[in-house]
N, C-alpha and C positions, 0 to 999 in steps of 0.2 A: 646089232644090239647097241643101244645108246648108252653112254657112260653115265654113271651116277654123278650128281654134282660134287660129291665129296671126292670122287676119283679125279676130278678135273682141277683140283686145287694145285697151284704152282708151289714151288719151294718157298718163294717169297710170301705167298699168301699163308702158307703154313706157319712161317715164323711170325707173321702178323698176328695170327691167332694167339700165339704164346705171349706176344707183347701186350695184347688186349687183356689176357688173363692176369698178367703181371701187374698191369695198371689197376685192375679191379682190386686185387689183393692189397697192393700198396695203399690205395685209397681207403679201403676198409680199415687197415691197420692205423693209418694216420688219423682217421676221423671217428674211430669207434667210441672214444670217451668224451665226445663233445658236450653232451647234454642238450637241452632244448635250444634250438636256433631258428632264426628267421632270415630268409634271403632278401637282399636288396638288389634290385636290378635297375639299370639306367644307362644313359649314354656315357661312353668313355671320353667324349669330347668336351664335356662341361668343365670349365676352368674354375679354380678356387674362388675367383671374384664373382662368379655367377651366384645369384640368390638361391638357385636350386642346390648348389653345393652345400650351402649352410643348412638347407632343409634336410638334405641327406644325413649330415652330421647329427642334427637334432633328433631325427627319427631313430638313428642308431643308438644314441645316448638314452632315449626313452625306452627302447627295447631292453637295453642292458639293465636299466633301473627297474624294469619289470621282471627281470630274471631270465632274459633270453640272450644268447649269443647272436652274432651277426655273421652270415656267410655271403660273400660276394664273389664275382669272377676274378677278383684280385688285381684288376687293372686300374687305369687312371679314371678321372672324371667322377661320376657318381659312385662308382665302386670304391674308389679311394675315400670319398666322403664317408661312406658307410663304415669302412674299416677304421678310419680316423676317429669317428664318433665312438665306436665300440672300444677302441684301445684307450682313448682318453678318459672314458668312463670306467675303465678297469675291468672290462668284460672280455668275453671270448671274441676274437677277431680272426675270421677264417677267409682264406683266398683260394679258390679253385682255379688255378692258373692254366690257361690253354696256351700251348706253344704255337705261335703264329709268326710268319716271316716278316710281317709289316706292322707289328704291334709292339708296344713298349713292354718293359719288364714289370714284374709284380710290384705293386706299390709298397712303400716302406712301412705302412701301418698294419700290414698282415702279420699276425703272430703265429698262426698255424697255416702252413702252406702245403698244398697238394697239387702236383703238376700233372698235366694231361696232354697227350698227343692226339687223342681221339675225342671229338666233340661230344659224341653220344655218351661216352663214359662220364664226362663232366656233368652232363644233364642227369645221368643216373644218380650221381652223388648229390646233386641239388634236390632231387626228388626224395632220396632216401633220408637225408639228414636235415632238411628244412621242414618245419611244421607249418609255415606260412610264407607268403611272398609279398614283398612290397615292390610295386612296379612304378618306376619314375620315368620321366619323359624320354622318348626315343623316336625314331622314324620322323625326323623333322626336316628332311630334305633328301634329294637324290640328284644324281648326275648320270649322263650317258653321252658317249660310251665311257666305260671304266678303263683307265689305262693299265690297270693290273690284269684285266682280262685280255691277255695277249692272244695272237693267233695260235700260239703253242698251247696255252691253257685251254682255249676253245676246242682245239683238236683233241686234247686229252679228255675234256668233259664229254665230247661227242662219243669218243671211243669207249670210255669207262663208265659213264653215267647215263647220258641221254638214250643212246641206242640200246644198252642192256636193259634199261627200265622198260622201254617200249616192247622189246622182244620178250621180256618176262611176262608182261601183261598179255601179249598175244598168245604165248605158250600156255597160259592159264585159261585161255578162252574168254578173256575180258579185254578185247582191244579198246583202246581209249580214243575218243573223238572229243576234241574241245581244247581248252587252254590249260596246259599242265605247267604249273609254276615250279621251278626248281630253286629252292633257297640254298645257295652254295657258300662255302667258306674256304679260303685258301689256307692250307696248312703246310708244314714241312714235308708231309707225305703226299702233297698234291691236293687238288680240290676235293671237298667232301660235302655230302648232302646234309643239310640241317633239317630241311622239311620239304614236303610236297604240298602244293595247294592246287585244287582243281578250279582255278580262277586266275584273273589277272592280279598281280601284286599291287599293293598301294602303300606308298606313293610311287613305286617304281614305274608303273604304267604311265604316269603323268609325264615322264621324260622319254619313254620308249615310243609310244604311239605318235607323238608329234614328229618323230623322225621317219615314220613309215610313209613311203611315197606310193605304195600300192594301195588299192581300194580295200579297206578293212572288211567291208561287207562281202566282197568277192572272195577274200581269203577265208572268212568264216564259213561262207557257203560251200566252198571247195572242201574245207575240212569236214563238214557235215556229209557231203556227197562222196567223199573218198577220192577226190581228184586233186588233192593238194600238191602232189608231185608234179602235176602239169600246170600249176599256177605260179606265176612269178610273185615272189615276196621280196620287195626291194626297199631298202632303207637309204636315206640320204647320207652323205659323207660329213654332215655337220654334227653339232652337239646340242645338248639340252641340259638345263639345270632347273630344279624345282626347289623353292623355299616355302616351307610350311609356316603359315601364320596361325598361332594357337592362342587359346584363351589363357590368361594368367591363372596359374594354379593347376593347369593340366599336367598329369592325368589324375591327380588326387582329388581336388575339389575346385570347381570353377563356376562362375556365374554365366547365365545365359541371358539373351535378350539385349545385348549391347549393340547399339546402332553402328552400322558399318558405312563409312563414307569413302568417296574416291572412285566408286564404280558406277558405270552407266549400263543399265540392263545386265548387270552382273559381271561386266568386263571393264578393263581399263581402256578409255578412249585413246585413239591415235597411237596405239601400241600394236602394230601388225605382227610382231614377233613374240608377243606375250599372250598366254592363255591363263585365265584364272579359273581353277577348278574349285567347285563348292562341295565341301564334305561335311560342314557343320554350320549351315546357315538356314534361315527361315525368313518368310515374308509375313509381316504383321497384317492385320485387317486394313490398316490405313496405307499399306504398300511400302512400309519401311523394311529394308534389308537388315537383319539382325543376326547376331551369333546364336548358334543353337547346338554347340558341341565343343569338344576339346580341341581337335584339329579343325580349324574353321575353313581356311582357304589354302590352296596350293598355287603359288605364283610360278608359272613355268615359262621360261624363255628359250628360244632357239637362236643359234648363231653359227657361222662357219666353223668356229673353234670353241673349245670348252672355256677358256678364260673369259671370252666375251659373253658367252651364254650366262655364266655365273654373275658377271658384272651387271648385265641387263636385268636379270631376275631380281637382284638386290635393289637396283635402282627403281624398278617397277614396284617392288614391295613397299618402298618409302611413300608411295602415293596413296596407300590404303591405310585407313585409320579405324580403330575401335578401342574402347577403353580396356586397359590391361593387356593389350596385344603383346605377345611374346614370340620371338623367333630366334633361332640360332644364327650366329654370325660367321660360322666356319664351314658352311656347306661347300664341299668340293675342294677344301684346302689340301687334303692329303693327295687328291688326284692331281692338283696343280704341282705339288711337290714332285710327284712321280714323273710328270711330263717334263719338268725342269731337269730332273736327273738324267733323262734320256737324251737331252740335247747336248 
């Protein structure tokens, strides 16, 4: 006779249930009298001198003037800009702060702070207490491999997340075949799942697949036919970095149809270690390549090591031009810091 899942809970998991309930109660008590609020989301890496930071402040001030408070994740960057704008306008400024091992503390402009260990509870509070959401730029670049994803973390993910997910789907009679994307976050309690996607992640894939040495078609065919266990999936020991070139004003409002220069047949000439991925481009009737979206191009470079891959990607991006082009200048900086700390 098989055990019921509730009977299989360990003592540690039982105490985790109490911590989750306590966090929910604490969050409800802290936020119950907020009044109408709007959440502002965006990159934590945006510096105060970046024009987007000023835009975040302005949006928050306008929301306060219209009778709304502002809720952010409480961190730096665009979250700080939102809290700063709300505070300086005399409005409600809330930070839902997640406790992470590699992140900064809550920003100083938060006036009402609520702390969380569990990411899904933080999301719950955003959904419960925000009437609307303002989403500012994020997803502007990627690197691989990630130095924070150590062999120990990988083993823990395999044991506690990947295999249990697959086994659960099999147990329900819904075996999965395809690409299952795990969106993970490292927390003081270990890696946690933010989301699942039944597709390749973007722009994450733009740095993962260039490192794949095996034939992708053979891997996908084996997955479909159920022979993946007998198929070699081999990655190189090198590194890759991707820098996104975006339209000015993304993701709020941006113009399309800006001519793109520097590319030949969609790629950079004489750059064997660089691939330019097109995500927001179009070709006009007269054959001109133009912008046609917010995130326009992904410039990906490969190299034996991550520092060189990042350098090549940024050097390559300088050869591409279009009006109001915007890119971040700090892609991979935290990873480089982590690598330096290990030496």
